[in-house]
C-alpha positions as CSV (number, residue, x, y, z in Angstrom):
1,M,0.0,0.0,0.0
2,S,1.6,3.3,-1.0
3,I,0.5,6.9,-0.3
4,M,-1.1,7.5,-3.6
5,A,-4.6,7.6,-2.0
6,P,-6.4,9.6,0.6
7,L,-5.1,8.6,4.1
8,T,-5.2,9.7,7.7
9,R,-2.4,8.8,10.0
10,F,-2.8,8.0,13.7
11,A,0.2,8.1,16.0
12,A,0.5,6.3,19.3
13,G,-1.6,7.8,22.1
14,L,-3.8,9.8,19.8
15,G,-7.5,9.7,20.8
16,V,-9.8,8.6,18.0
17,A,-13.6,8.8,17.9
18,F,-14.8,5.4,16.6
19,A,-17.8,4.8,14.5
20,M,-19.1,1.3,15.4
21,S,-20.9,-0.8,12.9
22,A,-22.6,-4.2,12.9
23,C,-19.3,-5.9,12.2
24,S,-17.6,-4.4,15.3
25,G,-19.2,-6.7,17.8
26,T,-19.2,-10.5,18.2
27,L,-21.7,-11.0,15.4
28,M,-20.2,-10.6,11.9
29,P,-22.4,-9.8,8.9
30,T,-23.8,-12.3,6.5
31,H,-23.0,-11.5,2.8
32,V,-24.7,-12.7,-0.3
33,A,-21.9,-14.5,-2.0
34,S,-20.7,-18.0,-2.7
35,V,-18.9,-19.9,0.1
36,P,-15.4,-20.8,-0.8
37,E,-14.2,-24.3,-0.1
38,A,-12.0,-24.9,3.0
39,G,-8.5,-23.7,2.2
40,G,-9.7,-22.3,-1.0
41,S,-9.8,-18.7,-2.3
42,S,-12.2,-16.3,-3.8
43,P,-12.1,-12.7,-4.8
44,A,-15.7,-12.6,-3.6
45,R,-16.6,-11.7,0.0
46,I,-16.7,-14.7,2.3
47,V,-20.0,-15.6,3.8
48,S,-20.1,-15.8,7.6
49,S,-21.6,-18.7,9.4
50,T,-23.7,-19.1,12.5
51,S,-20.5,-19.9,14.4
52,D,-19.6,-16.2,14.1
53,M,-22.2,-15.6,16.9
54,L,-19.7,-17.2,19.3
55,N,-16.8,-15.2,18.0
56,L,-14.4,-14.2,20.8
57,V,-12.6,-11.7,18.6
58,R,-14.0,-8.2,18.5
59,D,-14.2,-6.3,15.2
60,G,-12.6,-9.2,13.4
61,S,-13.5,-7.6,10.0
62,F,-11.9,-4.2,10.9
63,E,-15.0,-2.1,10.4
64,S,-14.0,0.6,12.9
65,P,-12.8,3.4,12.5
66,I,-14.2,4.1,9.0
67,A,-11.6,4.8,6.3
68,P,-12.2,7.3,3.6
69,S,-14.0,5.8,0.6
70,G,-11.3,4.6,-1.7
71,G,-8.6,5.4,0.8
72,F,-7.1,4.1,4.0
73,L,-6.2,5.1,7.6
74,V,-2.6,4.6,8.9
75,F,-1.8,3.6,12.5
76,N,1.7,3.5,13.9
77,V,3.2,0.9,16.2
78,G,2.1,1.6,19.7
79,S,-1.3,2.9,18.7
80,K,-4.8,1.4,19.2
81,F,-7.9,1.2,17.1
82,S,-11.2,-0.4,18.0
83,K,-10.2,-3.6,20.0
84,W,-6.8,-3.9,18.3
85,H,-3.2,-2.9,19.2
86,V,-0.6,-2.2,16.6
87,V,2.6,-4.0,17.5
88,G,6.0,-5.0,16.2
89,A,9.0,-3.2,14.7
90,A,8.8,0.5,14.0
91,G,6.3,0.9,11.2
92,D,2.6,1.0,10.6
93,I,-0.5,-0.7,9.3
94,G,-3.5,0.5,7.3
95,I,-7.2,0.1,7.5
96,V,-8.2,0.0,3.9
97,S,-11.5,0.8,2.2
98,G,-12.9,-2.1,0.1
99,T,-13.2,0.3,-2.8
100,F,-9.4,1.1,-2.8
101,A,-7.7,0.7,-6.2
102,Q,-4.1,1.4,-7.4
103,N,-1.9,0.6,-10.3
104,G,-4.7,-1.3,-12.1
105,F,-5.5,-3.5,-9.1
106,T,-8.7,-3.4,-7.0
107,F,-8.7,-4.4,-3.3
108,P,-12.1,-5.6,-2.1
109,A,-12.5,-6.6,1.5
110,G,-12.7,-10.3,2.5
111,C,-15.9,-9.5,4.5
112,G,-17.5,-6.3,5.5
113,A,-16.5,-3.1,4.0
114,Q,-12.8,-2.8,5.1
115,W,-9.7,-4.8,5.7
116,V,-6.2,-4.4,7.2
117,D,-3.0,-4.1,5.1
118,L,-0.3,-5.3,7.4
119,T,2.4,-3.8,5.2
120,G,1.2,-0.2,5.9
121,I,3.4,2.4,4.3
122,R,6.8,1.3,5.6
123,T,6.3,-2.4,4.8
124,T,8.0,-3.7,8.0
125,G,7.3,-6.6,10.4
126,V,4.3,-4.9,12.0
127,G,1.2,-6.7,13.3
128,V,-2.1,-6.3,15.0
129,A,-2.9,-7.9,18.4
130,Q,-6.0,-8.5,20.5
131,K,-6.2,-9.7,24.1
132,I,-8.9,-12.2,24.7
133,A,-10.3,-13.7,27.9
134,T,-10.0,-17.5,27.8
135,V,-9.8,-20.5,30.1
136,Q,-6.3,-22.0,30.5
137,G,-6.1,-25.2,28.5
138,S,-9.2,-24.5,26.4
139,Q,-9.0,-25.3,22.7
140,H,-10.3,-22.8,20.1
141,V,-10.6,-22.8,16.3
142,L,-9.0,-19.7,14.8
143,T,-10.0,-18.8,11.2
144,F,-8.9,-15.7,9.2
145,S,-8.4,-14.6,5.6
146,V,-5.2,-13.4,3.9
147,G,-5.5,-11.2,0.8
148,N,-3.0,-11.3,-2.1
149,V,-2.3,-9.9,-5.6
150,V,0.3,-11.1,-7.9
151,D,2.3,-8.2,-9.2
152,P,5.8,-9.5,-10.1
153,N,7.0,-6.3,-11.8
154,G,5.2,-3.8,-9.4
155,I,5.1,-2.8,-5.8
156,F,2.6,-5.3,-4.5
157,G,4.8,-8.5,-4.7
158,T,3.6,-12.0,-5.5
159,T,2.7,-13.6,-2.2
160,S,1.3,-12.6,1.2
161,T,2.5,-14.3,4.4
162,V,1.1,-13.8,7.9
163,N,2.6,-15.2,11.0
164,V,0.2,-16.0,13.9
165,L,1.5,-15.6,17.5
166,V,-0.2,-16.8,20.7
167,N,1.1,-15.0,23.8
168,G,4.2,-14.1,21.8
169,A,5.0,-17.6,20.5
170,Q,4.5,-18.3,16.7
171,T,2.0,-21.1,16.2
172,F,1.0,-20.8,12.5
173,K,2.2,-19.4,9.2
174,A,-0.4,-18.6,6.5
175,V,0.8,-18.1,2.9
176,N,-1.4,-16.9,0.1
177,K,0.1,-17.3,-3.5
178,K,-3.3,-16.9,-5.2
179,G,-4.1,-14.2,-7.8
180,V,-2.0,-15.1,-10.9
181,G,-3.7,-13.3,-13.9
182,S,-6.2,-11.4,-11.7
183,K,-6.4,-7.7,-11.1
184,V,-8.5,-8.2,-8.0
185,Q,-7.2,-9.0,-4.6
186,V,-7.8,-12.7,-3.9
187,W,-8.6,-13.9,-0.4
188,K,-7.6,-17.3,1.0
189,R,-9.2,-18.7,4.2
190,F,-7.0,-20.4,6.9
191,T,-8.0,-22.4,9.9
192,T,-5.9,-23.5,12.9
193,T,-6.5,-24.8,16.4
194,I,-4.9,-23.0,19.4
195,T,-4.7,-24.0,23.0
196,A,-5.2,-21.1,25.5
197,P,-1.9,-20.9,27.5
198,S,-3.6,-18.9,30.2
199,N,-6.8,-17.1,31.2
200,S,-5.7,-14.1,29.1
201,T,-4.6,-15.0,25.5
202,T,-3.2,-12.4,23.1
203,I,-3.4,-13.3,19.4
204,T,-1.2,-11.4,17.0
205,F,-1.1,-11.4,13.2
206,V,2.3,-10.2,11.9
207,N,3.4,-9.2,8.4
208,A,6.0,-11.7,7.2
209,D,6.3,-10.3,3.6
210,P,9.8,-9.0,2.5
211,A,10.6,-5.3,2.5
212,G,9.3,-3.6,-0.6
213,D,6.1,-5.8,-0.8
214,D,3.3,-3.3,-0.4
215,N,0.3,-5.6,0.0
216,N,-0.6,-8.2,2.7
217,G,-4.3,-8.3,3.5
218,L,-5.9,-9.6,6.7
219,D,-9.7,-9.9,7.3
220,C,-12.6,-12.0,8.6
221,I,-11.0,-13.2,11.9
222,T,-13.0,-15.5,14.1
223,L,-12.1,-17.4,17.3
224,N,-14.6,-20.0,18.4
């Protein structure tokens, strides 16, 4: 994601008035679209299931705050938005409008109206984290979507890789290589099982793309 679009930057400690939407709570919206197969991908929005009603993750589709139409909001490491904290090396992430387009590519959300670009502007190893109340030893199914475009001669790279950390320890790596021949961001769904290490579990999603890769989408997070 480059700065050739409307953006607003939020530094650490800056107060933000949030506009909450239906996607901001535990119940995620249901969309009229085909349901991709497990582990598959689709440029279409992903349909939520009734299990979303039990989602322990808040604002898992990044609907708050609202980004400018066709643009994005930038949050630096150390800042907070909605229920999420921006963590990692010095850098930033972006909340991106589903109508964002650049260099001939379009970037729809995986679900809802917005998504997070973990590359931000400085394309470093930054992530988003959320602390969740759990029961030590309980098992949970974590699902999320990673967005990718294939741009071998441009700024967006060819793959999107997200590392998942549970209380600081990496437990899963998600790699999306989909999108060859497409000008639309393609989302791939991932599922993994985690065991809560304590009564307070922090789940972190970290950009693992190389420097210079300007796209790594994250959306549609559920923990049941």
